[in-house]
N, C-alpha and C positions, 0 to 999 in steps of 0.2 A: 344614599351617598357613599361611594366607593371611599374606604380610607387608604390611605398611602401605606405602600409597604415597607415595614421597619428595614427591612435588608436593601433596599434602593437608598438608603442613607448614604451620604457620604463618609466616609471612614475616619475623616479629620475631628469628625465631633462624637469619637469614640474618648472617654477619658484612658490617658496614658499616650494619645497619638498627636493629637494638634497638625497645625498647616505644615511644618518643616516632616518631622516624620511622616504623614500622609504625602507630599511630594516625593518622597522616598522611597516610600513601597510603591506606589505607580509607577516611578520611574523603572525601579529594580525587579518588580514582580507585578506589574498590571494591577495592582489592586488601587480602586477607586471608590468601592463599596462597602458597605459589612458583608453583604452577600461576597463579594471577592474577596473578602479575608476568610471567611467560613465555609467557601469554597476553595481554599487554597489547603490543600489536604497533606497529612505528614507523607514522605516518602517512605520512613521506615521507623519503628518504634524499639525504645531502648527498655528494657524489660526491669522493673524494680521489684519485682515480686521473690528475687534471690540475692542473699547478700553472699558474695565470695569473699574467701581467704586470702589473703595474699602469696600463700604457697601453691593455690590453683590458678596463680596468673600464668597464662603462656605469653608467646610472640603473638598471635592470631586472635587475642581476646579483643573484644570490642569494648562498648561503653559499659561497665560493670560498677557493682556497688561493692563497699568495704566497710566493715566496722571494726573500729579499734581506739586506742587512747593515743592523745598527741603526747609524744613524751618529749619533744622538743620543739621550739619555735624561734625564729629570729630573722630581723631584715638584713641582707648583707648588699653591699654595693653602694654605689654614688649615683645621684642625679638618674639619668636614663638607664644605666645600669642596675638601677634599685629592684629589690625584689625581697618577696617573703617567702621563706622556706620552712616547713614544718616536717616532722618525721612522725607518722602512725603507724603504732603496733599494734597488731591484733593477736599476739601470741603464737602465730604463725611465722611471722616475719614482719620486716619494717618497710615501707615505701615512704618516699620523699614527695610531697605534696608541694607546689611551685606558682605564687601567684605575681603575675608582672603587673597589673593594675588592682585598684581598690586595696590597695595594701593597709591604709588606714584601718577602713571599715574592716576588712579581715582579722586586723591585730585585735580588736577590739572584741572581735567576737570569740577568737581562739582562747581558749585557758589551758595551761599546760594542766595534764593530769585529766580532763575532762575527757569522757566519750562521745564521739562524732560517726556521722556516716558520711562518706563521701562518696560522690559519682561522678567518673569520668572514664577517658581511655588511658591506661597505661601503657608508657613506654619505655623501652630498656636504652637506659642512657648511662654511660661509662661503668657497665656492668652492674646498674643497680636500675629497679624500677622508678619510675617518676609520672606523677601525675600533674600536666599543667591545668591552670583554672579549673579543676574540680567543683560541683557543688556541693557546698559543705554545711551539715545542720546539725543539730543535735536529734538524740533518737525520738523526741518527742514532737520536734519540729519536722522530722521526716513524715511522722504518722497524719500529723494535721493537716501538711500543706499540699497535698494532694488534692487536686482538683475534683470534684465528683466522686471521692475515693478510687480514683484511679491510679492502678501501677505501673501502668505502662505509657512511657512518655513519648509524645511524637517527635520526631526529629523532621525540620520544615527546610524547604529550599532557602538559600541565605546568600551571600554577596560579601565580601571585603568591603563593600561601601556601605551595607547596612550596617554590620559590626560596627564600624566607624561613627555611624550617626546613632549610635547607640541599641540598635534592632539587633540582638544578638537571639539563636535559637529561644533561649528562655526568656526572653521578653517578649516575643513572638507568639510563644506558647499563653504566654499571661494575657495578650492582649485577646487572642481566642477566647480565653477564660472569662476575662470581664464581660466582653460580648455576649456569649452564651448566658453566664448568671445574671445579667442585665435584661434580655430580649430572649430568653429559651422559650417563655411562653407567648412571647409575640410571634412566633415563625408561624407561617400558615402552611398548611400541607399542601404538597403540589401535584398529590394523584388522587384522584376519584378512591371513596371508600370502597368501592366494589372491586377495583383493578390490587388494593393493597389486599385485601381480604382472598381473593382469590388465588392472589402469587404469595400469600403467606410472607408478606414483607412488614419489618417495623416502621413503625411512625414516623415521619422526617424529623422532629423533633429528637428522637429517641437515637435515630442514625446520625444527626451531625452531632450530637453531643458525645456517643461513642466512638466516632472514628475520630474525633480529638484527644478524648479522656477515657479510654476503652477501661474499664475493669477487670475485663478476662477476655480471653483469646475467643469466647463463643461472641460476648456483644461486638468485639469487633469485627467478626466474619459477618454478622447478620446486618452491621452498619456497612461493609463493605459492599454485600451483596444488595442493600437498596437500592444505595446510591449508584451502583453500577448498572442494576433493572433501569430506574429511572433514566437515565441518559440514553441507554440503547433503545428504551420503550420511545421515547418521544422521537429519537431518530428513525426507527422505524416507521411510527405511527406517521410520522411528516411523509414519507416516502409513499406509504402506502396509499395515504389521502391524495396526494399528486397523482398516484395511477387513477386512484378513481376519479379526479377531476378531468384527468385525460381522456377517459373513456365515458365519461358523462357527457364530454363534449366533443368528441370526434367522432365523425361518422366516416366510414370506409368503403371504397368501393367493393360491391360484392362480386369474388370471383367464383361463381357457381359452378364451373366446368375445368378439365385440365386441358384440353383442347388437341389440335392434331398433332404440334409440333412436340409435345410432352411425350406423347405417346410415341412419335417418330423415334425422338431421339434416346427414349428408355430405351427402346430395342435393340437401338445400336450399340449399347454400353458392351463394351469388352469383358467385360466381370461384372457381377451380382453386387448392389448398393449393400453396406453394413445395416444391420440392425437399428443403429446408432441414426444413419443418415435416413432411413426409411421412417424413423420415430420423428426424426428433427423435420420432414416435408409434412409427415402427417399432422403435427403439430401446428404449423406454419398455413396449411390449407386450410385448417378448423378456424384458425384466425381470420382470414380473407374471406371465407364464407359468412362471416358471423356479424358483417353489417358494420362492425367497429373498427379504428384503423392498428393494424398491426404496429406493433411495436414491439421487437424481439430480438434479444441479443445471442448471437450464435458462438458459444464457445467450442473451439475444437483444438486439440493438440496439433504441432507441425506433421502433416502428411494424413491427417484426419480425413479430408475432404470435403472441405466447408465450401470450397468453390463449385464442386458439382451439386452441392444442395443449393446454393443460390442459383444455380444455371436452372435447376428445373423449377425453381419460386419464380423466377424471369419469366420461363416458358409458360406456365400459367395464367400470369398477367398479360403474355402475348396472345394466350388462347382464349383470353377474354376480352381481346378487342384492345388493350392497353398497351403503353410502352413502358420499358422498365430501363433502369441505368446502374451501373456497378463503378464507384470511387474508390479509388485505391492511392496509398500514396505517393509513389514512385510509377516514373516512365517505362523503366524495365520490367515493372511488374504488370502495369497496363497492358505493354505488347504482349507478354507471357499469357495474361488471360485474354486476351482477342484470338491469340491466334488457337489458343487450345480450344475454346470455345466456340470460333469458329470452325474447327476440325470437329469437334462435337455437331455442331448445327447442320453440318452439310448436308445438303440436299431436302432439308425440312423446309425451306422458303422462309425462315427466318433472315431478317437482314439486320447485321451486324456492324457499327462503326466504332472506329479508334478518335479519340480526342485528346490532345495533350497540347502543352504550352510548345512543342516544336511542331505541329501541326501546321501546313502550310495553308498559305491563305484561300486558295483555289479550292483544296480541299475541305477547308473550314466552311466554306461557302456552301457548298454541296451538301456536309453534313446538317448545316442550320436549316438549309430549305428540306431536308427529309426529317428531320426532329418535328419540323412546323406542319408540316403535310401528313405526317404520320409515317411514311414511310419507311423511316429505320425504327425497327423494333426495340432492338438492345446497345444502348451506346455505352461503351466501356471507356473510362479516362480517369484522369488524375485532377486536381484542384480545377482544371480549366471545365469542370462539368459547371462548376457553381458560379460561372461568371455571369454576368446580368444578361448577354446576349445569347445565351443557352436557352433557347426557351422550348418547350415539348408541346405537343398538341393535344397528350391524352397520358402522362404519366402516371401509371399506377401502384410502382414498386421501385423503391431507394435504396441501394445495397451500400454500405459503406462496409470496404476492406480493412484491416488494421486499424479501427476506429479512432485508437487512442492516438493516432497520428495526427488526426483533425480536431481541432477544436470543436468547443461545444455548438457555436456561432457559426462557424462553417457545416455543421451538420445540419443545423436547422435551415439553413437556405434551401436545402434540397425541396423541403415540402413547400416552398413557395413557387416551385417550377411548373406547377401545374395548377389549374383551376379547380379541381378535385385533390383534395388530401391523400396522398400516396401511401402505402403502406411505408414501412420503415424496417429493413432488415439490418442491425450492425453486426460485424464478425471479429473474432479477435483469434490469434493465435497463441497469444499470453495465455496460459491458463491461469484463471482467477481463482483462488482458495472460495469456498461459498460462502464464508460469514462476508468476504470483500465485496463479493457479487450482490448478495442480497444488500450492501450499503450503498455501494457505488453505482449500483443498476438498480437499484431495490423497485423501480417505478416501473423496470421493463420485466417481460416474460424471456425466460432463458430456456433457452434449447442446449443441451450439450454433443459433442462428439467425442466418445470415449475410447473408440475402436481405429483399429488400424484397417486398412482396405486389405481384400485377399492377397495371398502373395508376398506381402512386406515382411521383411524380417528386422527383428528387432537392432539397431546399431549398437555393436561391441564399441567399447568406452576404455581407453588406456590410458593411464597417467604414466609421462614420459620427463625424464629430466635430461640437463644439456650432455651429460655424462653417454646418455644412451640416442646420442640424436644421430650417429652413423647407423645404426640400428633400423631406426626410424626412416633413415633414409635407402636404405636398403629394402625396407617393406615397402617402400612407395614405388621402388623403382618393379619390383615383383608385380605390384596390382596393375602398373602401367604395362607391364610385359602379358598381362592377361587380357589386354584392351578396355583396360579401366581408365579414369581420370581421378584427378586430386584437386581440390581446395587446399590452399594454404592461406591462412588469413593471421593478419597483424593486426594490434589494438590499436583502436582510435583513442587517442587521449586529447580531449576536450580544449584542454588548456592549451594544447600547442599543436596548430594543424601542420607546422613545419617540422616538427618532431615526427609527427605519425609519417610524412612524408618520405622524411628521410629513412627512418626505419624500416617503412616497406620498401624503398629503393635500396637498399643496404641488404635487404633479404634477398629482393628480387635478384642482385648480383649473384649472392650466394646460390641463390636454387639454380641461376644459367649456367655456372661453375659445374654444381652436382650434375645437372640432367643437361649437359650439353647438346646445341643443334648440330646436325639436322636430327638424332634420333630421337630428341626430345623437342616440343613444341612448348613454351610458355607464355601465356597470356597475362596480362596485368590491369587491374581495375582499381583507379581511386578517387576521392573527391576532386584532386584538381584537373581532370581528364575533362576535356570539351566531351559534351553528350553524343557527338559523332563518334569518337576515338572510344568514347566507354562502350558504347552500343557496338562496334566493332570488337573489340577483345571480348566484349560479353558472348557475341555470335560467333567467334574462333572457338570460345571453350564449347558453348551449349549446341555446336553443329558437330563436336568430335574431332575438331582440326587441332585443337591445342589438348595436350595432356594434361597440363597444370594450369589452374588460377591462380593467380597472388593477388592477395585483394586484401582492405582494408575492411571493415564488418559491415560496409555498405551493401555486402552481398548477404546479410541476415534476413532481409527480406525481399523475396523475386527472382530467386533462380533457382530453376527445376531443371535438372540435369539427370535423368534416372542411372546414366552411364557413370557418373561420378559415384566411387567408392569408398574414398578417403576425406575426412575433412581433418586439417592437420593445422590445430591453432596455436600460435606461438604466444608466449607471455600470458597463457591461460589465466593465471593468478590476476589479470588484469579487469577480465569480466566477471560480470553478474553471473547467478546462475539463470536467471531466464533468458539471458543473451547467449551463454554457452548453449542451451538449449533450442533456442531459435537457430544458432549456427549449425547445432548437430541436424537439426533436420534438413539440411540442404543434402544430406546423403538418405542411402536408405531409402531411396525413390524409385526403386528398381528391384528384379527378384533376385539380385545378387546381394552374398553379404557385405556388409559395410562396416567401416571403423571412425571412429572420432579419436584424435589422439591430441591429450590435452599437455601440450609441452610449458613446462614451468623451470625456474630456478630452483636450485637447493632447500634457499631457504624461504620457508612460507610462514606467512602469520597465521593464527590458529583459525581465524574466518576464511581465509582463503584456501588453507588444509583443508577444512569441512567442506568448502564448497567443491573441491575434486573430488573429496571421498564421494558425496552424495551422487555426481556427476556420475561416476563409475560404477557406481551402485544400482543406478535405476534408470528406465527410461520415460517413465511416468511423468508427465509435465505437471498433472495434478499434485502428486506428490513434492515434486520440487518446488512448487508452487508454494505450498503448505510450507513446506523449509525453510524457504525464502522469506516467507512472510514472518515465523519464527527468528530468524536470523536478522531481519533489516527492519521489522515493523511495517505496517501500513504504508504509509508516506513514501515509501522508495518503490515500492514494486511498480514494475513500469506499466503504463496504460491504467492505474488506477486514480491518480491523483487530478482528477476531472475540474473539481470547484472544489470551494468548501462546503463542510457539511454542514446539515441545518443544526445540530448539536455540537456543540465544542465538547470533547471527550476530555474531561478531567481526570476521570479514576478510571473507566473503563475502557480496557484494550480490544481491538477486534484481532489479534491474535490471540490473543491468552484468554479473551471470555465468550467464546463462540457458545457454548452452552448457554450462558445468561442470553445472549444476542437472540439463538433461537427460542427460549422461553418469553423474553421480551417481544418478537415479532409476533407471536403465536397470539400474546395476550392483545397487542393492538390490533392484530385482524379480528378479534372477535368482537373489540369495541366496534371498529367500522361495519362488522356484516349488518349490524340493525340501524345505523347512522354513518353512511360513507361519507360524508361531508362534515359530520360534526356539528348538525344544525339543530340537534334537541338542545331543550335547556338543560338537560341531565348531564351533558357532555360542555356544559360551559367552560368549566374549571381546563378541560384539555385545549379548548380552542385557543383560551386565553393563554396558557403556558406556551400553545405553538406559536402563537402571535410575540410573545415576549421573546423567545428564541429566535424568531425569524427577523425581530430589530436588531437583536444582538450579536446574532450569529456572524463571523468574521468569513464575508466572501460566499454568501450561502447564494446559491442557484435552484429555483424552483422548476425540478425538471419536468413539470406539467406543461411549461410553455414551450419545449423544444420537442423534438423528435430526434 
């Protein structure tokens, strides 16, 4: 018979809590059980290993301990303004300690002439040091009251409502102490002994005791490592197990040859593929020859040639008698891909079709017939591809570009477009740091394009402010005079489409005044245009009939104009690093030197200044992604928040704990090598823990069930 886990017990049954405090803890901190309380960790620690002197206090001092004699004590004020003040002197100086609550209890505790240790945050008030509501104890009490001998006091999350309800930081710490004193020996180990031993981890009981009440920095460090490792281990174990389930259950069409069209188009290339492109194609070809369904992520920086890789993979499908589709997020991008792929495949005999929401009924009918009878080899389109009435005769490959712009359910629909399971390739131009890729796409195989095609020059990035606007406009005119073109982009502020439109309209008027027709032609693109007008202005610029394109960030993805050599980004401080890098990627696509000008105001926040500095220092999208992760954390990185994680991260950080994550992933892989589905009795604990995490995980998505 399996006994109940003590940590699943409701927190109201812990002495010192009760129903009222339990309700408050749940409302303010989400604490419902003993486990929730125990896994609410301190966010910092106050060091009680050192006694400071009054003379050593500085304005930057945090919580400190002082030891001295109370030389004076008095209650002053009336009713609500009543307070107890006392003067503590340690021989180097004096500090006033003040209490506004619990006055009677403190008054009885303090005896003038006796020595005390006080612990609190000193502040300078009216020219003298003061400490409000410090902890105060006799010297002997200070030693004996340390839980488990700890000299480092945890500081926990709190709120005004908690404090009003009697749950101060000290109370919270005492509740944790009561829980550990009563039930430490009842806490069950949550990792197998082999994993603990192989990775030199401390036991869970030791870790939980020392994370709350560390006796020194070494014990705290060991506790943190154990708890972080466990979170990341189960996260990776879950993802790798999902991958095993998918590999076990999915059969894929076997593509044994590359075929005529592949070789024909390869010979037509005007330049050689990069080594990274060749490696990616080789990896995907191996996947598609294996008999298993390919499920691969292709990461490539802007301009690295992902579309070309996708084309050659699609041609392999065609060469083996199958169809392929490419789904992209915007009509502009779909048209661009259709045109470039049609040019590349001209003369190969491969039939390519374009399907978007604006495809006319007659053309749509023809496309539907061609898909069903197999005469259409490659279909390129938008969300229209996943509509129920789009049916392929023999879909062998589905490619999803800019995949973060499609929901998981939308992507999953593609796998049901054919009787067989198509191979899946998802692509992103948003570089994702390795730790995030392993976590958010941990069940996918990953290929990386980290080289630019031959002939491309790195874009020169320049920071300019309002005072240099005249110089910037003169530079634009000189580039246009050389026959080049320029983008001018205004920020898209989600809260106010009206404001976006007005900013762009004002900017457009300014540009037309500075660059007057007929000498200059300026096109404009924004979200309020009809598709026809937007397509017309885009074509005007793409075909070289307009010198300047004024736009909102709708052009972030999907415009390829090799002749454009300048990207001017207005109010660049309003953009994130990822978006700035995507916009910069719209230029530098031809053989000429290109420029990205980041126009900002004179006053910048520290974060904005850092973003601008990073943009000017590197063109490496992966380096930028790492910096973005450090600055903003994983939750905000574009394209990574696909669904909830299998494990709630309470103490570990994907951005700060990459080394631990790598160790945890290797440990999880070792476990699954001999038992891919955790079916052996020896791994029952791991299976139980994963099921428990799956039951409690917020928004958990099993990626093995989708492609």
